[in-house]
A tleap script that builds the chain and sets N, CA, C and O, in Angstrom:
source leaprc.protein.ff14SB
mol = sequence {
  NMET THR GLN THR TYR PHE ARG VAL GLN SER
  GLY ASP ARG PRO ALA SER ASP LEU LEU ASP
  ALA GLU GLN GLN ILE SER ARG ALA TRP GLY
  LYS ASP HIE LEU GLU ASP ARG GLY THR ASP
  ARG VAL GLY VAL SER VAL CYS ALA THR ARG
  GLU GLU LEU ALA GLN TYR LEU ALA THR TYR
  GLY ALA GLY ILE PRO TYR GLY MET PRO GLY
  TRP VAL LEU VAL GLU LEU ARG GLY ASP ILE
  SER ASP ASP GLN PRO LEU ASP SER GLU GLY
  GLY GLU LEU LEU VAL HIE PRO THR GLU ILE
  MET SER VAL ALA ALA ILE ASP ASP GLU PHE
  PHE ASP LEU ILE GLY ALA ALA TYR ASP THR
  ALA MET GLY CVAL
}
set mol.1.N position { -9.969 -1.273 13.554 }
set mol.1.CA position { -9.730 -2.119 12.401 }
set mol.1.C position { -8.225 -2.296 12.201 }
set mol.1.O position { -7.442 -1.375 12.434 }
set mol.2.N position { -7.846 -3.458 11.779 }
set mol.2.CA position { -6.432 -3.738 11.572 }
set mol.2.C position { -5.986 -3.232 10.204 }
set mol.2.O position { -6.783 -3.127 9.271 }
set mol.3.N position { -4.716 -2.925 10.108 }
set mol.3.CA position { -4.110 -2.413 8.882 }
set mol.3.C position { -3.327 -3.523 8.210 }
set mol.3.O position { -3.027 -4.542 8.832 }
set mol.4.N position { -2.993 -3.327 6.934 }
set mol.4.CA position { -2.167 -4.270 6.195 }
set mol.4.C position { -0.703 -3.875 6.337 }
set mol.4.O position { -0.369 -2.691 6.308 }
set mol.5.N position { 0.174 -4.876 6.491 }
set mol.5.CA position { 1.617 -4.676 6.644 }
set mol.5.C position { 2.355 -5.670 5.763 }
set mol.5.O position { 1.761 -6.607 5.229 }
set mol.6.N position { 3.678 -5.453 5.615 }
set mol.6.CA position { 4.501 -6.304 4.756 }
set mol.6.C position { 5.776 -6.714 5.475 }
set mol.6.O position { 6.314 -5.965 6.289 }
set mol.7.N position { 6.257 -7.930 5.158 }
set mol.7.CA position { 7.517 -8.438 5.686 }
set mol.7.C position { 8.093 -9.436 4.689 }
set mol.7.O position { 7.373 -9.958 3.838 }
set mol.8.N position { 9.381 -9.697 4.797 }
set mol.8.CA position { 9.992 -10.791 4.048 }
set mol.8.C position { 10.433 -11.842 5.060 }
set mol.8.O position { 10.777 -11.537 6.202 }
set mol.9.N position { 10.410 -13.074 4.605 }
set mol.9.CA position { 10.893 -14.165 5.446 }
set mol.9.C position { 11.248 -15.331 4.549 }
set mol.9.O position { 10.863 -15.377 3.381 }
set mol.10.N position { 11.977 -16.257 5.104 }
set mol.10.CA position { 12.362 -17.449 4.372 }
set mol.10.C position { 11.112 -18.213 3.959 }
set mol.10.O position { 10.182 -18.378 4.748 }
set mol.11.N position { 11.103 -18.673 2.723 }
set mol.11.CA position { 9.949 -19.400 2.208 }
set mol.11.C position { 9.718 -20.742 2.863 }
set mol.11.O position { 8.650 -21.334 2.700 }
set mol.12.N position { 10.711 -21.240 3.610 }
set mol.12.CA position { 10.508 -22.526 4.274 }
set mol.12.C position { 9.821 -22.373 5.629 }
set mol.12.O position { 9.541 -23.367 6.297 }
set mol.13.N position { 9.549 -21.138 6.035 }
set mol.13.CA position { 8.793 -20.897 7.275 }
set mol.13.C position { 7.329 -20.703 6.895 }
set mol.13.O position { 7.007 -19.786 6.139 }
set mol.14.N position { 6.432 -21.558 7.409 }
set mol.14.CA position { 5.014 -21.387 7.081 }
set mol.14.C position { 4.499 -20.033 7.565 }
set mol.14.O position { 4.704 -19.663 8.721 }
set mol.15.N position { 3.840 -19.305 6.688 }
set mol.15.CA position { 3.290 -18.001 7.061 }
set mol.15.C position { 2.268 -18.144 8.188 }
set mol.15.O position { 2.090 -17.224 8.986 }
set mol.16.N position { 1.606 -19.279 8.255 }
set mol.16.CA position { 0.610 -19.491 9.311 }
set mol.16.C position { 1.238 -19.438 10.703 }
set mol.16.O position { 0.538 -19.178 11.682 }
set mol.17.N position { 2.560 -19.683 10.806 }
set mol.17.CA position { 3.242 -19.575 12.103 }
set mol.17.C position { 3.127 -18.161 12.668 }
set mol.17.O position { 3.158 -17.971 13.884 }
set mol.18.N position { 2.995 -17.172 11.786 }
set mol.18.CA position { 2.897 -15.786 12.239 }
set mol.18.C position { 1.629 -15.529 13.049 }
set mol.18.O position { 1.566 -14.562 13.808 }
set mol.19.N position { 0.625 -16.380 12.895 }
set mol.19.CA position { -0.635 -16.216 13.618 }
set mol.19.C position { -0.600 -16.832 15.008 }
set mol.19.O position { -1.508 -16.612 15.809 }
set mol.20.N position { 0.436 -17.598 15.297 }
set mol.20.CA position { 0.597 -18.259 16.595 }
set mol.20.C position { 1.222 -17.264 17.574 }
set mol.20.O position { 2.369 -16.856 17.395 }
set mol.21.N position { 0.472 -16.875 18.606 }
set mol.21.CA position { 0.936 -15.867 19.566 }
set mol.21.C position { 2.286 -16.239 20.191 }
set mol.21.O position { 3.093 -15.358 20.485 }
set mol.22.N position { 2.531 -17.513 20.391 }
set mol.22.CA position { 3.790 -17.946 20.993 }
set mol.22.C position { 4.984 -17.735 20.056 }
set mol.22.O position { 6.129 -17.721 20.508 }
set mol.23.N position { 4.725 -17.572 18.765 }
set mol.23.CA position { 5.805 -17.363 17.803 }
set mol.23.C position { 5.918 -15.905 17.364 }
set mol.23.O position { 6.691 -15.591 16.459 }
set mol.24.N position { 5.170 -15.030 17.984 }
set mol.24.CA position { 5.198 -13.611 17.626 }
set mol.24.C position { 6.279 -12.883 18.426 }
set mol.24.O position { 6.006 -11.960 19.194 }
set mol.25.N position { 7.512 -13.336 18.216 }
set mol.25.CA position { 8.686 -12.751 18.853 }
set mol.25.C position { 9.651 -12.348 17.744 }
set mol.25.O position { 9.920 -13.133 16.834 }
set mol.26.N position { 10.166 -11.137 17.818 }
set mol.26.CA position { 11.165 -10.667 16.858 }
set mol.26.C position { 12.502 -10.558 17.555 }
set mol.26.O position { 12.591 -10.203 18.731 }
set mol.27.N position { 13.550 -10.876 16.793 }
set mol.27.CA position { 14.919 -10.787 17.304 }
set mol.27.C position { 15.743 -9.977 16.327 }
set mol.27.O position { 15.403 -9.867 15.149 }
set mol.28.N position { 16.825 -9.413 16.822 }
set mol.28.CA position { 17.739 -8.701 15.943 }
set mol.28.C position { 18.233 -9.669 14.875 }
set mol.28.O position { 18.496 -10.837 15.161 }
set mol.29.N position { 18.358 -9.183 13.650 }
set mol.29.CA position { 18.775 -10.034 12.548 }
set mol.29.C position { 20.111 -10.695 12.859 }
set mol.29.O position { 21.042 -10.046 13.335 }
set mol.30.N position { 20.193 -11.987 12.585 }
set mol.30.CA position { 21.434 -12.712 12.784 }
set mol.30.C position { 21.599 -13.294 14.176 }
set mol.30.O position { 22.594 -13.966 14.448 }
set mol.31.N position { 20.643 -13.050 15.061 }
set mol.31.CA position { 20.737 -13.584 16.427 }
set mol.31.C position { 20.041 -14.936 16.499 }
set mol.31.O position { 18.897 -15.076 16.067 }
set mol.32.N position { 20.717 -15.903 17.030 }
set mol.32.CA position { 20.165 -17.227 17.263 }
set mol.32.C position { 19.190 -17.134 18.442 }
set mol.32.O position { 19.352 -16.292 19.326 }
set mol.33.N position { 18.190 -17.995 18.445 }
set mol.33.CA position { 17.198 -17.948 19.521 }
set mol.33.C position { 17.799 -18.231 20.891 }
set mol.33.O position { 17.173 -17.931 21.908 }
set mol.34.N position { 18.992 -18.799 20.941 }
set mol.34.CA position { 19.638 -19.076 22.230 }
set mol.34.C position { 20.665 -18.005 22.604 }
set mol.34.O position { 21.218 -18.022 23.704 }
set mol.35.N position { 20.913 -17.082 21.686 }
set mol.35.CA position { 21.917 -16.048 21.941 }
set mol.35.C position { 21.338 -14.938 22.822 }
set mol.35.O position { 20.809 -15.205 23.900 }
set mol.36.N position { 21.442 -13.735 22.367 }
set mol.36.CA position { 21.095 -12.543 23.128 }
set mol.36.C position { 19.586 -12.347 23.237 }
set mol.36.O position { 18.968 -11.753 22.353 }
set mol.37.N position { 19.005 -12.836 24.301 }
set mol.37.CA position { 17.572 -12.684 24.514 }
set mol.37.C position { 17.189 -11.233 24.815 }
set mol.37.O position { 16.008 -10.888 24.806 }
set mol.38.N position { 18.186 -10.385 25.082 }
set mol.38.CA position { 17.916 -8.988 25.361 }
set mol.38.C position { 17.366 -8.233 24.166 }
set mol.38.O position { 16.833 -7.134 24.325 }
set mol.39.N position { 17.484 -8.800 22.970 }
set mol.39.CA position { 16.941 -8.145 21.779 }
set mol.39.C position { 15.554 -8.669 21.419 }
set mol.39.O position { 14.948 -8.178 20.467 }
set mol.40.N position { 15.040 -9.647 22.150 }
set mol.40.CA position { 13.699 -10.164 21.866 }
set mol.40.C position { 12.661 -9.068 22.053 }
set mol.40.O position { 12.697 -8.309 23.022 }
set mol.41.N position { 11.734 -9.003 21.098 }
set mol.41.CA position { 10.635 -8.051 21.179 }
set mol.41.C position { 9.341 -8.785 20.898 }
set mol.41.O position { 9.316 -9.733 20.112 }
set mol.42.N position { 8.280 -8.358 21.530 }
set mol.42.CA position { 6.985 -8.997 21.359 }
set mol.42.C position { 6.309 -8.417 20.127 }
set mol.42.O position { 6.016 -7.223 20.070 }
set mol.43.N position { 6.067 -9.264 19.151 }
set mol.43.CA position { 5.430 -8.855 17.909 }
set mol.43.C position { 6.255 -9.307 16.716 }
set mol.43.O position { 7.413 -9.700 16.858 }
set mol.44.N position { 5.654 -9.246 15.560 }
set mol.44.CA position { 6.290 -9.627 14.304 }
set mol.44.C position { 6.765 -8.361 13.614 }
set mol.44.O position { 6.016 -7.390 13.507 }
set mol.45.N position { 7.996 -8.366 13.151 }
set mol.45.CA position { 8.592 -7.212 12.491 }
set mol.45.C position { 8.006 -7.031 11.091 }
set mol.45.O position { 8.008 -7.965 10.289 }
set mol.46.N position { 7.505 -5.828 10.800 }
set mol.46.CA position { 6.889 -5.509 9.519 }
set mol.46.C position { 7.172 -4.056 9.159 }
set mol.46.O position { 7.736 -3.302 9.952 }
set mol.47.N position { 6.773 -3.680 7.953 }
set mol.47.CA position { 6.747 -2.279 7.526 }
set mol.47.C position { 5.346 -2.001 6.982 }
set mol.47.O position { 4.629 -2.921 6.591 }
set mol.48.N position { 4.969 -0.733 6.962 }
set mol.48.CA position { 3.606 -0.353 6.591 }
set mol.48.C position { 3.316 -0.494 5.097 }
set mol.48.O position { 2.166 -0.714 4.714 }
set mol.49.N position { 4.337 -0.370 4.247 }
set mol.49.CA position { 4.135 -0.482 2.803 }
set mol.49.C position { 5.264 -1.284 2.180 }
set mol.49.O position { 6.306 -1.501 2.799 }
set mol.50.N position { 5.045 -1.718 0.956 }
set mol.50.CA position { 6.110 -2.417 0.215 }
set mol.50.C position { 7.304 -1.495 0.027 }
set mol.50.O position { 8.451 -1.929 0.133 }
set mol.51.N position { 7.038 -0.217 -0.253 }
set mol.51.CA position { 8.109 0.748 -0.478 }
set mol.51.C position { 8.930 0.958 0.790 }
set mol.51.O position { 10.158 1.018 0.731 }
set mol.52.N position { 8.259 1.070 1.935 }
set mol.52.CA position { 8.983 1.226 3.200 }
set mol.52.C position { 9.782 -0.027 3.530 }
set mol.52.O position { 10.884 0.065 4.071 }
set mol.53.N position { 9.241 -1.186 3.211 }
set mol.53.CA position { 9.972 -2.434 3.434 }
set mol.53.C position { 11.207 -2.491 2.537 }
set mol.53.O position { 12.279 -2.899 2.985 }
set mol.54.N position { 11.067 -2.090 1.284 }
set mol.54.CA position { 12.222 -2.059 0.376 }
set mol.54.C position { 13.288 -1.117 0.922 }
set mol.54.O position { 14.473 -1.451 0.907 }
set mol.55.N position { 12.882 0.060 1.404 }
set mol.55.CA position { 13.819 1.021 1.981 }
set mol.55.C position { 14.502 0.422 3.207 }
set mol.55.O position { 15.713 0.563 3.376 }
set mol.56.N position { 13.736 -0.238 4.052 }
set mol.56.CA position { 14.283 -0.872 5.255 }
set mol.56.C position { 15.323 -1.927 4.878 }
set mol.56.O position { 16.405 -1.977 5.463 }
set mol.57.N position { 14.989 -2.768 3.899 }
set mol.57.CA position { 15.915 -3.828 3.488 }
set mol.57.C position { 17.181 -3.255 2.867 }
set mol.57.O position { 18.261 -3.828 3.014 }
set mol.58.N position { 17.053 -2.131 2.176 }
set mol.58.CA position { 18.203 -1.521 1.515 }
set mol.58.C position { 19.121 -0.801 2.498 }
set mol.58.O position { 20.284 -0.547 2.183 }
set mol.59.N position { 18.619 -0.474 3.667 }
set mol.59.CA position { 19.427 0.282 4.632 }
set mol.59.C position { 19.628 -0.516 5.917 }
set mol.59.O position { 20.724 -1.019 6.164 }
set mol.60.N position { 18.607 -0.635 6.722 }
set mol.60.CA position { 18.728 -1.328 8.002 }
set mol.60.C position { 18.870 -2.833 7.838 }
set mol.60.O position { 19.392 -3.503 8.730 }
set mol.61.N position { 18.421 -3.368 6.730 }
set mol.61.CA position { 18.444 -4.805 6.517 }
set mol.61.C position { 19.752 -5.338 5.980 }
set mol.61.O position { 19.783 -6.443 5.439 }
set mol.62.N position { 20.838 -4.587 6.110 }
set mol.62.CA position { 22.121 -5.060 5.612 }
set mol.62.C position { 22.385 -6.462 6.150 }
set mol.62.O position { 22.307 -6.703 7.355 }
set mol.63.N position { 22.692 -7.369 5.255 }
set mol.63.CA position { 22.960 -8.742 5.669 }
set mol.63.C position { 21.782 -9.656 5.469 }
set mol.63.O position { 21.942 -10.876 5.506 }
set mol.64.N position { 20.583 -9.100 5.255 }
set mol.64.CA position { 19.442 -9.953 4.959 }
set mol.64.C position { 19.578 -10.397 3.508 }
set mol.64.O position { 19.657 -9.553 2.615 }
set mol.65.N position { 19.607 -11.683 3.258 }
set mol.65.CA position { 19.867 -12.173 1.900 }
set mol.65.C position { 18.633 -12.084 1.007 }
set mol.65.O position { 18.163 -13.095 0.486 }
set mol.66.N position { 18.106 -10.861 0.833 }
set mol.66.CA position { 16.884 -10.693 0.050 }
set mol.66.C position { 17.074 -11.024 -1.418 }
set mol.66.O position { 16.085 -11.235 -2.120 }
set mol.67.N position { 18.282 -11.077 -1.901 }
set mol.67.CA position { 18.523 -11.406 -3.297 }
set mol.67.C position { 18.626 -12.901 -3.550 }
set mol.67.O position { 18.744 -13.330 -4.697 }
set mol.68.N position { 18.583 -13.683 -2.504 }
set mol.68.CA position { 18.708 -15.130 -2.653 }
set mol.68.C position { 17.334 -15.747 -2.897 }
set mol.68.O position { 16.326 -15.230 -2.416 }
set mol.69.N position { 17.292 -16.841 -3.636 }
set mol.69.CA position { 16.008 -17.504 -3.870 }
set mol.69.C position { 15.458 -18.090 -2.570 }
set mol.69.O position { 16.200 -18.356 -1.624 }
set mol.70.N position { 14.152 -18.282 -2.550 }
set mol.70.CA position { 13.521 -18.927 -1.412 }
set mol.70.C position { 12.894 -17.970 -0.423 }
set mol.70.O position { 12.250 -18.413 0.528 }
set mol.71.N position { 13.061 -16.665 -0.616 }
set mol.71.CA position { 12.457 -15.683 0.277 }
set mol.71.C position { 11.117 -15.247 -0.283 }
set mol.71.O position { 10.927 -15.172 -1.497 }
set mol.72.N position { 10.187 -14.958 0.625 }
set mol.72.CA position { 8.842 -14.575 0.210 }
set mol.72.C position { 8.445 -13.238 0.827 }
set mol.72.O position { 8.957 -12.830 1.869 }
set mol.73.N position { 7.521 -12.578 0.150 }
set mol.73.CA position { 6.917 -11.352 0.635 }
set mol.73.C position { 5.567 -11.728 1.223 }
set mol.73.O position { 4.718 -12.309 0.546 }
set mol.74.N position { 5.382 -11.385 2.496 }
set mol.74.CA position { 4.139 -11.710 3.186 }
set mol.74.C position { 3.372 -10.422 3.442 }
set mol.74.O position { 3.905 -9.469 4.012 }
set mol.75.N position { 2.119 -10.407 3.015 }
set mol.75.CA position { 1.214 -9.307 3.337 }
set mol.75.C position { 0.259 -9.828 4.403 }
set mol.75.O position { -0.342 -10.891 4.247 }
set mol.76.N position { 0.126 -9.075 5.477 }
set mol.76.CA position { -0.713 -9.537 6.582 }
set mol.76.C position { -1.465 -8.374 7.215 }
set mol.76.O position { -1.132 -7.207 7.007 }
set mol.77.N position { -2.462 -8.712 7.973 }
set mol.77.CA position { -3.172 -7.737 8.793 }
set mol.77.C position { -2.790 -8.006 10.236 }
set mol.77.O position { -2.495 -9.141 10.610 }
set mol.78.N position { -2.799 -6.964 11.037 }
set mol.78.CA position { -2.456 -7.164 12.431 }
set mol.78.C position { -2.658 -5.916 13.254 }
set mol.78.O position { -2.959 -4.841 12.735 }
set mol.79.N position { -2.485 -6.083 14.540 }
set mol.79.CA position { -2.623 -4.996 15.507 }
set mol.79.C position { -1.237 -4.647 16.039 }
set mol.79.O position { -0.416 -5.530 16.290 }
set mol.80.N position { -0.989 -3.360 16.205 }
set mol.80.CA position { 0.313 -2.885 16.690 }
set mol.80.C position { 0.601 -3.446 18.082 }
set mol.80.O position { -0.265 -3.458 18.957 }
set mol.81.N position { 1.827 -3.906 18.263 }
set mol.81.CA position { 2.306 -4.413 19.553 }
set mol.81.C position { 2.591 -3.244 20.486 }
set mol.81.O position { 2.843 -2.126 20.035 }
set mol.82.N position { 2.552 -3.503 21.774 }
set mol.82.CA position { 2.933 -2.501 22.774 }
set mol.82.C position { 4.453 -2.396 22.915 }
set mol.82.O position { 4.950 -1.435 23.503 }
set mol.83.N position { 5.194 -3.368 22.386 }
set mol.83.CA position { 6.650 -3.368 22.494 }
set mol.83.C position { 7.246 -2.410 21.460 }
set mol.83.O position { 6.582 -2.034 20.495 }
set mol.84.N position { 8.497 -2.023 21.673 }
set mol.84.CA position { 9.182 -1.083 20.791 }
set mol.84.C position { 10.127 -1.820 19.840 }
set mol.84.O position { 10.948 -2.618 20.292 }
set mol.85.N position { 10.025 -1.567 18.530 }
set mol.85.CA position { 10.948 -2.195 17.590 }
set mol.85.C position { 12.356 -1.641 17.748 }
set mol.85.O position { 12.542 -0.515 18.209 }
set mol.86.N position { 13.341 -2.436 17.363 }
set mol.86.CA position { 14.733 -1.993 17.437 }
set mol.86.C position { 15.039 -0.916 16.400 }
set mol.86.O position { 15.852 -0.028 16.653 }
set mol.87.N position { 14.395 -0.988 15.235 }
set mol.87.CA position { 14.701 -0.084 14.127 }
set mol.87.C position { 13.503 0.793 13.752 }
set mol.87.O position { 13.203 0.965 12.570 }
set mol.88.N position { 12.831 1.339 14.744 }
set mol.88.CA position { 11.648 2.154 14.452 }
set mol.88.C position { 11.974 3.342 13.558 }
set mol.88.O position { 11.154 3.742 12.731 }
set mol.89.N position { 13.181 3.914 13.722 }
set mol.89.CA position { 13.558 5.059 12.889 }
set mol.89.C position { 13.722 4.646 11.420 }
set mol.89.O position { 13.729 5.502 10.536 }
set mol.90.N position { 13.853 3.362 11.160 }
set mol.90.CA position { 13.962 2.846 9.797 }
set mol.90.C position { 12.642 2.360 9.228 }
set mol.90.O position { 12.595 1.823 8.121 }
set mol.91.N position { 11.566 2.550 9.987 }
set mol.91.CA position { 10.251 2.152 9.505 }
set mol.91.C position { 9.752 0.821 10.032 }
set mol.91.O position { 8.655 0.386 9.681 }
set mol.92.N position { 10.554 0.162 10.881 }
set mol.92.CA position { 10.123 -1.123 11.437 }
set mol.92.C position { 8.982 -0.904 12.423 }
set mol.92.O position { 9.014 0.014 13.244 }
set mol.93.N position { 7.977 -1.765 12.325 }
set mol.93.CA position { 6.864 -1.807 13.255 }
set mol.93.C position { 6.776 -3.223 13.805 }
set mol.93.O position { 7.262 -4.166 13.181 }
set mol.94.N position { 6.165 -3.372 14.958 }
set mol.94.CA position { 5.884 -4.698 15.515 }
set mol.94.C position { 4.376 -4.864 15.588 }
set mol.94.O position { 3.670 -3.994 16.097 }
set mol.95.N position { 3.895 -5.975 15.082 }
set mol.95.CA position { 2.459 -6.235 15.096 }
set mol.95.C position { 2.166 -7.647 15.584 }
set mol.95.O position { 3.034 -8.520 15.604 }
set mol.96.N position { 0.914 -7.836 15.976 }
set mol.96.CA position { 0.383 -9.162 16.278 }
set mol.96.C position { -0.512 -9.524 15.090 }
set mol.96.O position { -1.646 -9.052 15.004 }
set mol.97.N position { -0.006 -10.365 14.169 }
set mol.97.CA position { -0.793 -10.702 12.982 }
set mol.97.C position { -2.119 -11.375 13.329 }
set mol.97.O position { -2.208 -12.199 14.238 }
set mol.98.N position { -3.135 -10.993 12.573 }
set mol.98.CA position { -4.462 -11.573 12.743 }
set mol.98.C position { -4.933 -12.308 11.496 }
set mol.98.O position { -5.843 -13.134 11.558 }
set mol.99.N position { -4.300 -11.997 10.351 }
set mol.99.CA position { -4.713 -12.616 9.090 }
set mol.99.C position { -3.567 -12.515 8.079 }
set mol.99.O position { -2.925 -11.472 7.950 }
set mol.100.N position { -3.327 -13.605 7.374 }
set mol.100.CA position { -2.354 -13.607 6.281 }
set mol.100.C position { -3.137 -13.285 5.006 }
set mol.100.O position { -4.061 -14.009 4.634 }
set mol.101.N position { -2.758 -12.200 4.349 }
set mol.101.CA position { -3.449 -11.774 3.128 }
set mol.101.C position { -2.859 -12.459 1.892 }
set mol.101.O position { -3.597 -12.921 1.023 }
set mol.102.N position { -1.519 -12.521 1.819 }
set mol.102.CA position { -0.881 -13.172 0.679 }
set mol.102.C position { 0.557 -13.536 1.024 }
set mol.102.O position { 1.184 -12.935 1.896 }
set mol.103.N position { 1.052 -14.530 0.319 }
set mol.103.CA position { 2.445 -14.953 0.414 }
set mol.103.C position { 2.895 -15.223 -1.017 }
set mol.103.O position { 2.287 -16.028 -1.722 }
set mol.104.N position { 3.957 -14.551 -1.443 }
set mol.104.CA position { 4.430 -14.723 -2.818 }
set mol.104.C position { 5.949 -14.644 -2.857 }
set mol.104.O position { 6.572 -13.930 -2.071 }
set mol.105.N position { 6.526 -15.389 -3.784 }
set mol.105.CA position { 7.969 -15.275 -4.002 }
set mol.105.C position { 8.284 -13.825 -4.329 }
set mol.105.O position { 7.507 -13.148 -5.002 }
set mol.106.N position { 9.423 -13.355 -3.852 }
set mol.106.CA position { 9.820 -11.983 -4.136 }
set mol.106.C position { 10.085 -11.878 -5.640 }
set mol.106.O position { 10.900 -12.615 -6.196 }
set mol.107.N position { 9.380 -10.949 -6.282 }
set mol.107.CA position { 9.482 -10.811 -7.730 }
set mol.107.C position { 10.472 -9.712 -8.120 }
set mol.107.O position { 10.984 -8.981 -7.272 }
set mol.108.N position { 10.724 -9.616 -9.420 }
set mol.108.CA position { 11.678 -8.631 -9.933 }
set mol.108.C position { 11.264 -7.203 -9.585 }
set mol.108.O position { 12.121 -6.360 -9.318 }
set mol.109.N position { 9.976 -6.926 -9.587 }
set mol.109.CA position { 9.499 -5.584 -9.265 }
set mol.109.C position { 9.913 -5.190 -7.846 }
set mol.109.O position { 10.327 -4.055 -7.611 }
set mol.110.N position { 9.802 -6.129 -6.898 }
set mol.110.CA position { 10.193 -5.814 -5.520 }
set mol.110.C position { 11.714 -5.691 -5.403 }
set mol.110.O position { 12.211 -4.821 -4.687 }
set mol.111.N position { 12.452 -6.556 -6.101 }
set mol.111.CA position { 13.912 -6.415 -6.115 }
set mol.111.C position { 14.321 -5.055 -6.682 }
set mol.111.O position { 15.269 -4.435 -6.201 }
set mol.112.N position { 13.602 -4.596 -7.706 }
set mol.112.CA position { 13.885 -3.275 -8.282 }
set mol.112.C position { 13.623 -2.171 -7.260 }
set mol.112.O position { 14.382 -1.204 -7.189 }
set mol.113.N position { 12.552 -2.304 -6.466 }
set mol.113.CA position { 12.273 -1.324 -5.404 }
set mol.113.C position { 13.423 -1.277 -4.396 }
set mol.113.O position { 13.841 -0.201 -3.970 }
set mol.114.N position { 13.923 -2.438 -4.026 }
set mol.114.CA position { 15.041 -2.509 -3.074 }
set mol.114.C position { 16.284 -1.862 -3.689 }
set mol.114.O position { 16.979 -1.087 -3.033 }
set mol.115.N position { 16.556 -2.191 -4.957 }
set mol.115.CA position { 17.715 -1.620 -5.631 }
set mol.115.C position { 17.640 -0.107 -5.737 }
set mol.115.O position { 18.634 0.585 -5.517 }
set mol.116.N position { 16.465 0.408 -6.073 }
set mol.116.CA position { 16.291 1.859 -6.174 }
set mol.116.C position { 16.459 2.516 -4.810 }
set mol.116.O position { 17.066 3.582 -4.702 }
set mol.117.N position { 15.927 1.890 -3.775 }
set mol.117.CA position { 16.071 2.431 -2.418 }
set mol.117.C position { 17.538 2.429 -1.994 }
set mol.117.O position { 17.996 3.372 -1.348 }
set mol.118.N position { 18.274 1.384 -2.350 }
set mol.118.CA position { 19.684 1.307 -2.038 }
set mol.118.C position { 20.453 2.418 -2.763 }
set mol.118.O position { 21.279 3.108 -2.165 }
set mol.119.N position { 20.168 2.578 -4.059 }
set mol.119.CA position { 20.827 3.624 -4.834 }
set mol.119.C position { 20.587 5.000 -4.228 }
set mol.119.O position { 21.505 5.816 -4.143 }
set mol.120.N position { 19.356 5.255 -3.811 }
set mol.120.CA position { 19.023 6.538 -3.186 }
set mol.120.C position { 19.776 6.715 -1.884 }
set mol.120.O position { 20.310 7.790 -1.612 }
set mol.121.N position { 19.822 5.659 -1.076 }
set mol.121.CA position { 20.513 5.729 0.220 }
set mol.121.C position { 22.015 5.967 0.033 }
set mol.121.O position { 22.647 6.631 0.855 }
set mol.122.N position { 22.578 5.429 -1.038 }
set mol.122.CA position { 24.007 5.560 -1.298 }
set mol.122.C position { 24.345 6.797 -2.121 }
set mol.122.O position { 25.514 7.075 -2.388 }
set mol.123.N position { 23.306 7.541 -2.524 }
set mol.123.CA position { 23.530 8.759 -3.302 }
set mol.123.C position { 23.912 8.502 -4.743 }
set mol.123.O position { 24.560 9.332 -5.381 }
set mol.124.N position { 23.508 7.341 -5.261 }
set mol.124.CA position { 23.847 6.980 -6.647 }
set mol.124.C position { 22.881 7.639 -7.612 }
set mol.124.O position { 22.999 7.458 -8.824 }
savepdb mol mol.pdb
quit
């Protein structure tokens, strides 16, 4: 049975694209699709829980504009990829999505989770 996972992505990217096997490629954040193909991994980057995703964004996700409008939280089901994520020690997993459970604008509660995770990581 597949498990539920969470990710953030730009709201202008249709979540249904995640179900297309040809689009289930993850790249290091900030890399253009024509740049360093050596960081390409098979699968969609996710975390197992909202809390783990908040922790990931607060630490490994430096530079991800999660505070900007237009980003969404996607909950999906999927099967673990055979490929290795770049940030596995930070909670990143790679999956092959099989079902989109929900897509919602990132709300204040999730921003608060990210902020609390950041404060903890910084020793505040």
